[in-house]
N, C-alpha and C positions, 0 to 999 in steps of 0.2 A: 504493500500500500504506500510505501515511501516514495516510489519512483513512478507515480501515475502520470500519464500523458496530461498535458495542460487542460484539454477539454474535459477529461474525466475528473480531474481535481476540481475544476470549476463547477461542474455539475454536481459533484458530491457535496461541495460546500453549499451550493444553491439549494439543493433539496434538504440538506440538514437544517438550513435556516427556515425554509418554507414548510417543513413537515408538520408543525402544529396545525396549520390550516387544512391539512388533509386527514386529520384524525377523525373528525365527525363524518365527513363523506365516506371515509373508509368503513366506519362502523355501520353506516346505513347500507353500504354494499354487502358487508358481511351478513347483515340481517336479512337481506333479500335472498330467497332460496333458488331463484332462477337466474340463468346466465343472460346478461345483457351487455351491449357494446357501446362504448364511447360516451360522449357528453349528452347524447339524446336518449340514452338508455334503450336502444333498439334491441328487441328481444331476439335471442338466438333462435327461438322457434319461428321467427319471421324471416330471418336471413339465411339460416342453415349454413353458417360459415364453418361449423365443425361437422356438418353432415349428421348422420344417425348417431346420436349420443351413446346408444347401446354398444357401438363398436369400440368405445374407449374404456369399457369396464376392465379393470385389472391391468391397464396399460400404464406406462411411465411417461410423465410429462415434466418439462422444465419451463418455468416462466422466467423470461429474461427481462429484468427490470420489473420486479414484482411489486414494488412500493409497499403498501400496507397488506398485500397478500390476498385481497378479496377474490381475484380471478382464480388463484390457486385453490382457494376455499371452495369455489364453485366446481372446479375440476375434481376435488376430493369428494364432493357430494354426489357426483355422477359415477363414482367408483374408480377414479384414477389414483395414481400414486404420484402426486406432484412434488417438485422441488422448486422453491422460490429463490431466485438469485437477485440481489440488489447491492449496489455500491454504497448505499447510505445507511449508516448505523441507526439513525433516528427512525427511518422508515421501517427497518427490520424490527426495531424495538416496538413500534406500534403493531406490526404484524404479530409479534409474539404475544402482546397483550390481548389481541383479538383471539388468538388461538386459545388462550386461557379463558377468555370471556365466553366464547361460543363452543368450547369443547371440541375443537377440530385441530388436529396436529399433523404437521408435515415438515420436512426439513427446510430450513432457511439458511442460505449461504451468503456471506458478505463477499462479493466479488464483482468485478466488472464483466458485463456480458461480452466484452471484447476478448476476455481471457478467463475462462471458467476452469477452475482446477478439478475437473471431473473427467472420467475416462471417455474415450471415443465410443460411439455407437451405444449410448446408454439409455436413449429415450425414443419413444414412439411419436411424441408430439412436442414441438417447441412453439411457444406462444409469446406474443408481446402485444399488449394493449396499451399504447402510449408509453411504452417502456423503452427497451433498447432501440426500437425502431425510430424513436425521436432523439434519444439522448446519447446514442453510441454511433460511431462511424460505421456506416453500412459495409464499407470495404474491409472492416475487421470483424464485425459481429455476425454478418451473414456467413462467412466461412466458418466461424466458430459454431454457429447453429448447425451447419452441414456436418461438421465433425461430430457433434454431440448426438445427432440423429442416426438411428439405425436405417439400413436400406428399406425403402418404402415408407419411411417416416414422413410426418407432415409438419410443415411450418405455416403458422397462421399469425398474421399481424394486422393490427388496426393502426392507422396513422392519419394525420391531416391530409386531405386530398391535395393533389398537385395544384389544382386551380385555386384552392384557398390560399396556398402559399404564394402563388403568383399575384394574387390580389391583396396580399397582406402587407401593409406598410410596416415600417419599423416601429411606429407608434400609432395607436388608434385602432379602430375597428376595420375589419376586412372590407375592401372597397368593391364597387361594381365595375372597376376598371383594372386592367393589368398594370401593376406597379413594380414588378420584379422580373428580371430576365430569366428565361427558362434554360437557355444554353449555359452549361457549366454550373447549374444549380446543384449545390451539395451541402456546404457548411453555411449555416445561417446564424448570425449573432445579432439579436435584437438589442442587446445591451452588453455591458462588460461582465455580467454576473453569470451567464450560462451560455451554452453552445448547443444548438439544435442541428439536425441533419435531415435533409429532404432531397431525395433523388427523384427526378422526373420518371415517368413510366418507362421510357426506352432504356435508360441506363440501369434501372432497377431490374427489368426483365433480363437484360444481358448479364448483370451480376448474378442473378439467381441461376441462370442457365450455366454460367461459367463454373458454378460450384455444385452442379449436378442436380439442380431442381427443375421440375416441370411446373409451370404455372397452371393451376387448375381453375382458379376463379379470381375475379376482381369485382367486389361488390361495392358499388357506389351508394353510400348510406344516405337514406332519406329519413328525416325525422318522422316519428309517428304522427298521425293526425291530431292526437291529443297532446303533443309535445308542448312543454312550457319553456320560456326563456331560462337559460342557465346562469350560473354565477360567472361564467367565462365571458368576459366582456370583449374578447378579440373577435368574436363571431356572433352574428345575430340569428335568431330563428327565421326571420323573413328571408335573409340571404340563403340560409341552408335549405329553405323550401324551394328555392330556384336552382341552386347548384349544390353539388355534393360537398359538404365540408369535411367529410371523413370517408375513408375507403378501407375495406378489409381485403387482404390478399391471402390466398391459400395456395401453397406450392407443395409438391411431393418430391422427396428425394429419390432419385432413380437408383 
């Protein structure tokens, strides 16, 4: 942990400072028994990003950038054996407190998703919901996910949509106009506190293929009809009803 890359160290410190604001949202997600995705809470039963949930019973999963661990708790509830990985001690402390509160236990590992100290071919599912996919360099964590997955394993991640990033200014709410270049889009720093990563579709597809993945689905997330505005002020509900603000990718390791 002493020789972290600059972006990893920045993001670790950022999430350490902001962790208290995610405790109550984490608790609410742990309370919810069904799987949902993203800021709009789109139900897995509506998007089928994971396919038939019965297929995952008894299988091994790794969540890369697990935060407070709520998604791993959902995987545990459907009969999987999840391991949560996160770089931030404060986030993992919250996850452990929720394990005690809700009586659900699974391993939690403090590590960067770019370098996970676990053996090759250990998992059937690798998942990231606004975790590694946003806060880790895709040219490092995608190969790591491929290493950790068994042949035939599945990678699923939810991220901000490409169009929302292209319309997202450094300060303020997402625009109805393109304000960011798409060519060479990769590392995005809205301020000096944290570093995000956003690859456009073409480079992401090529990266996945380079590391032995076949893209099976790309779900452009639409908020439910009864969706309410969220606490996230960078994107509005009205905008998200016109264009996808989030997207879920599913890829299989060949």
